[in-house]
C-alpha positions as a Markdown table, in Angstrom:
| # | Residue | x | y | z |
|---|---|---|---|---|
| 1 | Met | -24.9 | -8.3 | 24.8 |
| 2 | Lys | -23.3 | -6.7 | 21.8 |
| 3 | Arg | -20.0 | -8.5 | 22.5 |
| 4 | Phe | -21.9 | -11.9 | 22.0 |
| 5 | Leu | -23.8 | -11.0 | 19.0 |
| 6 | Leu | -21.0 | -11.8 | 16.6 |
| 7 | Ala | -20.4 | -15.2 | 18.1 |
| 8 | Phe | -24.2 | -15.9 | 17.9 |
| 9 | Ile | -24.4 | -15.0 | 14.5 |
| 10 | Val | -21.5 | -17.2 | 13.5 |
| 11 | Phe | -23.2 | -20.1 | 15.6 |
| 12 | Leu | -26.5 | -19.5 | 13.3 |
| 13 | Ala | -24.3 | -20.0 | 10.2 |
| 14 | Phe | -22.9 | -23.2 | 12.0 |
| 15 | Leu | -26.4 | -24.3 | 12.5 |
| 16 | Ser | -27.7 | -23.3 | 9.0 |
| 17 | Glu | -25.3 | -25.6 | 7.4 |
| 18 | Ser | -26.8 | -28.8 | 8.7 |
| 19 | Ile | -30.4 | -27.4 | 8.4 |
| 20 | Phe | -29.5 | -26.5 | 4.7 |
| 21 | Ile | -28.4 | -30.0 | 4.1 |
| 22 | Glu | -31.6 | -31.5 | 5.7 |
| 23 | Leu | -34.1 | -29.3 | 3.7 |
| 24 | Phe | -32.2 | -29.2 | 0.3 |
| 25 | Pro | -30.6 | -32.6 | -0.1 |
| 26 | Ala | -29.2 | -32.8 | -3.6 |
| 27 | Glu | -30.7 | -36.4 | -4.1 |
| 28 | Arg | -34.3 | -34.9 | -3.8 |
| 29 | Phe | -33.6 | -32.8 | -6.8 |
| 30 | Gly | -31.9 | -35.9 | -8.9 |
| 31 | Ile | -28.4 | -34.4 | -8.5 |
| 32 | Asp | -25.5 | -36.6 | -8.1 |
| 33 | Arg | -23.2 | -33.9 | -6.9 |
| 34 | Ile | -22.1 | -33.1 | -3.4 |
| 35 | Phe | -23.0 | -29.6 | -2.1 |
| 36 | Val | -21.1 | -28.6 | 0.9 |
| 37 | Pro | -22.4 | -25.7 | 2.7 |
| 38 | Arg | -19.6 | -23.6 | 4.1 |
| 39 | Phe | -21.7 | -20.5 | 5.4 |
| 40 | Met | -19.7 | -20.3 | 8.6 |
| 41 | Ile | -16.3 | -20.0 | 7.2 |
| 42 | Val | -17.8 | -17.6 | 4.8 |
| 43 | Met | -19.1 | -15.5 | 7.6 |
| 44 | Ile | -15.6 | -15.7 | 9.5 |
| 45 | Met | -13.9 | -14.7 | 6.5 |
| 46 | Leu | -16.3 | -11.4 | 6.1 |
| 47 | Ile | -15.6 | -10.9 | 9.9 |
| 48 | Ser | -11.7 | -10.9 | 9.3 |
| 49 | Phe | -12.2 | -8.6 | 6.1 |
| 50 | Phe | -14.6 | -5.9 | 7.7 |
| 51 | Tyr | -14.1 | -6.1 | 11.4 |
| 52 | Asp | -11.2 | -7.8 | 13.1 |
| 53 | Arg | -8.8 | -10.5 | 12.1 |
| 54 | Asn | -7.8 | -11.7 | 15.6 |
| 55 | Lys | -11.5 | -12.3 | 16.5 |
| 56 | Ala | -12.0 | -14.1 | 13.3 |
| 57 | Leu | -9.1 | -16.5 | 14.1 |
| 58 | Leu | -10.6 | -17.0 | 17.5 |
| 59 | Phe | -14.1 | -17.9 | 16.1 |
| 60 | Ala | -12.2 | -20.0 | 13.4 |
| 61 | Ile | -10.4 | -21.8 | 16.1 |
| 62 | Ile | -13.5 | -22.2 | 18.5 |
| 63 | Phe | -15.9 | -23.2 | 15.6 |
| 64 | Gly | -13.4 | -25.5 | 14.0 |
| 65 | Leu | -13.2 | -27.4 | 17.3 |
| 66 | Leu | -16.9 | -27.4 | 17.4 |
| 67 | Phe | -17.3 | -28.7 | 13.9 |
| 68 | Asp | -14.7 | -31.3 | 14.4 |
| 69 | Ile | -16.5 | -32.7 | 17.6 |
| 70 | Val | -20.1 | -32.7 | 15.8 |
| 71 | Tyr | -19.2 | -33.7 | 12.3 |
| 72 | Thr | -16.1 | -35.6 | 12.1 |
| 73 | Asp | -14.2 | -38.6 | 13.6 |
| 74 | Ile | -10.8 | -36.8 | 13.4 |
| 75 | Ile | -10.4 | -34.1 | 16.0 |
| 76 | Gly | -8.2 | -31.1 | 14.8 |
| 77 | Val | -8.7 | -31.2 | 10.9 |
| 78 | Tyr | -11.1 | -28.3 | 10.8 |
| 79 | Met | -9.7 | -26.7 | 13.9 |
| 80 | Phe | -6.4 | -26.2 | 12.3 |
| 81 | Ser | -7.7 | -25.7 | 8.8 |
| 82 | Phe | -10.2 | -22.9 | 9.5 |
| 83 | Pro | -7.7 | -20.5 | 11.2 |
| 84 | Leu | -5.1 | -21.5 | 8.8 |
| 85 | Ile | -7.4 | -20.3 | 5.8 |
| 86 | Val | -8.9 | -17.3 | 7.4 |
| 87 | Tyr | -5.3 | -16.0 | 8.2 |
| 88 | Val | -3.9 | -16.7 | 4.7 |
| 89 | Ile | -7.1 | -15.0 | 3.2 |
| 90 | Ser | -6.9 | -12.0 | 5.5 |
| 91 | Leu | -3.4 | -11.5 | 4.7 |
| 92 | Ser | -4.1 | -11.3 | 0.9 |
| 93 | Met | -6.8 | -8.6 | 1.8 |
| 94 | Lys | -4.1 | -6.3 | 2.9 |
| 95 | Val | -3.2 | -5.7 | -0.6 |
| 96 | Leu | -6.4 | -5.9 | -2.5 |
| 97 | His | -9.6 | -3.6 | -2.5 |
| 98 | Arg | -12.6 | -4.6 | -0.4 |
| 99 | Asn | -15.4 | -4.7 | -3.0 |
| 100 | Leu | -17.8 | -7.6 | -3.8 |
| 101 | Leu | -16.1 | -8.8 | -6.8 |
| 102 | Val | -12.7 | -9.1 | -5.2 |
| 103 | Ile | -14.1 | -10.5 | -1.9 |
| 104 | Phe | -16.2 | -12.9 | -3.9 |
| 105 | Phe | -13.0 | -14.4 | -5.6 |
| 106 | Val | -11.1 | -14.3 | -2.3 |
| 107 | Val | -13.7 | -16.1 | -0.5 |
| 108 | Leu | -13.9 | -18.9 | -3.3 |
| 109 | Val | -10.3 | -19.2 | -3.2 |
| 110 | Gly | -10.4 | -19.8 | 0.6 |
| 111 | Ile | -13.1 | -22.1 | 0.3 |
| 112 | Ser | -11.2 | -24.0 | -2.6 |
| 113 | Leu | -8.1 | -24.0 | -0.2 |
| 114 | Leu | -10.1 | -25.4 | 2.8 |
| 115 | Glu | -11.7 | -28.1 | 0.7 |
| 116 | Gly | -8.5 | -29.1 | -0.9 |
| 117 | Phe | -6.5 | -29.2 | 2.3 |
| 118 | Val | -9.1 | -31.0 | 4.3 |
| 119 | Phe | -9.7 | -33.6 | 1.4 |
| 120 | Gly | -5.9 | -33.9 | 1.1 |
| 121 | Ile | -5.6 | -34.7 | 4.8 |
| 122 | Leu | -8.5 | -37.2 | 4.7 |
| 123 | Phe | -7.1 | -38.7 | 1.4 |
| 124 | Leu | -3.7 | -39.3 | 3.3 |
| 125 | Val | -5.2 | -41.1 | 6.3 |
| 126 | Asn | -7.3 | -43.3 | 3.7 |
| 127 | Val | -10.6 | -41.7 | 5.0 |
| 128 | Ala | -11.6 | -39.9 | 1.9 |
| 129 | Gln | -13.7 | -42.1 | -0.6 |
| 130 | Leu | -13.4 | -40.0 | -3.7 |
| 131 | Asp | -10.4 | -39.7 | -6.0 |
| 132 | Trp | -9.1 | -36.2 | -6.7 |
| 133 | Asn | -11.0 | -36.0 | -10.1 |
| 134 | Gln | -14.2 | -36.9 | -8.4 |
| 135 | Phe | -13.6 | -34.6 | -5.6 |
| 136 | Leu | -13.0 | -31.6 | -8.1 |
| 137 | Tyr | -16.2 | -32.2 | -10.4 |
| 138 | Asp | -18.4 | -33.9 | -7.7 |
| 139 | Arg | -17.6 | -31.7 | -4.7 |
| 140 | Leu | -15.5 | -28.6 | -5.2 |
| 141 | Phe | -17.4 | -27.0 | -8.2 |
| 142 | Pro | -20.8 | -27.4 | -6.6 |
| 143 | Thr | -19.6 | -26.4 | -3.2 |
| 144 | Leu | -18.2 | -23.1 | -4.9 |
| 145 | Val | -21.5 | -22.6 | -6.6 |
| 146 | Leu | -23.4 | -23.1 | -3.4 |
| 147 | Asn | -21.3 | -20.9 | -1.5 |
| 148 | Gly | -20.8 | -18.1 | -4.0 |
| 149 | Gly | -24.6 | -17.7 | -4.1 |
| 150 | Phe | -24.6 | -17.6 | -0.2 |
| 151 | Leu | -22.0 | -14.9 | -0.5 |
| 152 | Ile | -23.8 | -12.6 | -3.0 |
| 153 | Val | -27.0 | -12.7 | -0.8 |
| 154 | Ile | -25.1 | -12.2 | 2.6 |
| 155 | Tyr | -22.4 | -9.8 | 1.4 |
| 156 | Tyr | -24.3 | -6.3 | 1.8 |
| 157 | Pro | -26.2 | -6.9 | 4.9 |
| 158 | Met | -23.3 | -8.6 | 6.7 |
| 159 | Lys | -20.7 | -5.7 | 5.7 |
| 160 | Lys | -23.2 | -3.0 | 7.0 |
| 161 | Phe | -23.5 | -5.0 | 10.2 |
| 162 | Leu | -19.8 | -5.7 | 10.6 |
| 163 | Leu | -19.1 | -1.9 | 10.2 |
| 164 | Arg | -21.7 | -1.1 | 12.8 |
| 165 | Val | -20.2 | -3.5 | 15.2 |
| 166 | Glu | -16.7 | -1.8 | 14.3 |
| 167 | Lys | -18.3 | 1.7 | 15.3 |
| 168 | Trp | -19.7 | 0.1 | 18.6 |
| 169 | Ala | -16.1 | -1.3 | 19.5 |
| 170 | Asn | -14.6 | 2.2 | 18.9 |
| 171 | Lys | -17.1 | 3.9 | 21.2 |
| 172 | Glu | -16.7 | 1.4 | 23.9 |
| 173 | Asn | -13.0 | 1.9 | 23.4 |
| 174 | Asp | -13.2 | 5.7 | 23.6 |
| 175 | Lys | -15.2 | 5.5 | 26.8 |
| 176 | Leu | -12.6 | 3.3 | 28.5 |
| 177 | Val | -10.0 | 6.0 | 27.6 |
């Protein structure tokens, strides 16, 4: 049961993205910006920082494919970009400290890279309906604010949970030896 708990939490983050959009549409509040919740990739990045990068990459591939199947017409964009971003960001954490401020900025850089990469691909295949300036001001900045707030709320409980999961995994590995 413990082995599937992490995947279940990432799946809940996946579901919470669409629930958030349904419950809090920007139009309801008179805002003409696009807020894109990236709760799932934030959770996967936290897994790569505090638990296991390989599991995080596996989750990024699986949930990237699921994201492509459910939300997009082009299969492979998110399945490729989620693991790429998680890998690059996890490499940067090898030289940086793991505190809230550093992780906050690293996650925001990761989300910026993800949004820019995906928008660039969609722009190249003429699917994107925004130009680059509209993308920056109407989509990227509001997305960073939303996901930064989510990270601040979820950081300490998720960090504590991931460190506990790491202890569980170490105990199970000790029993096997």
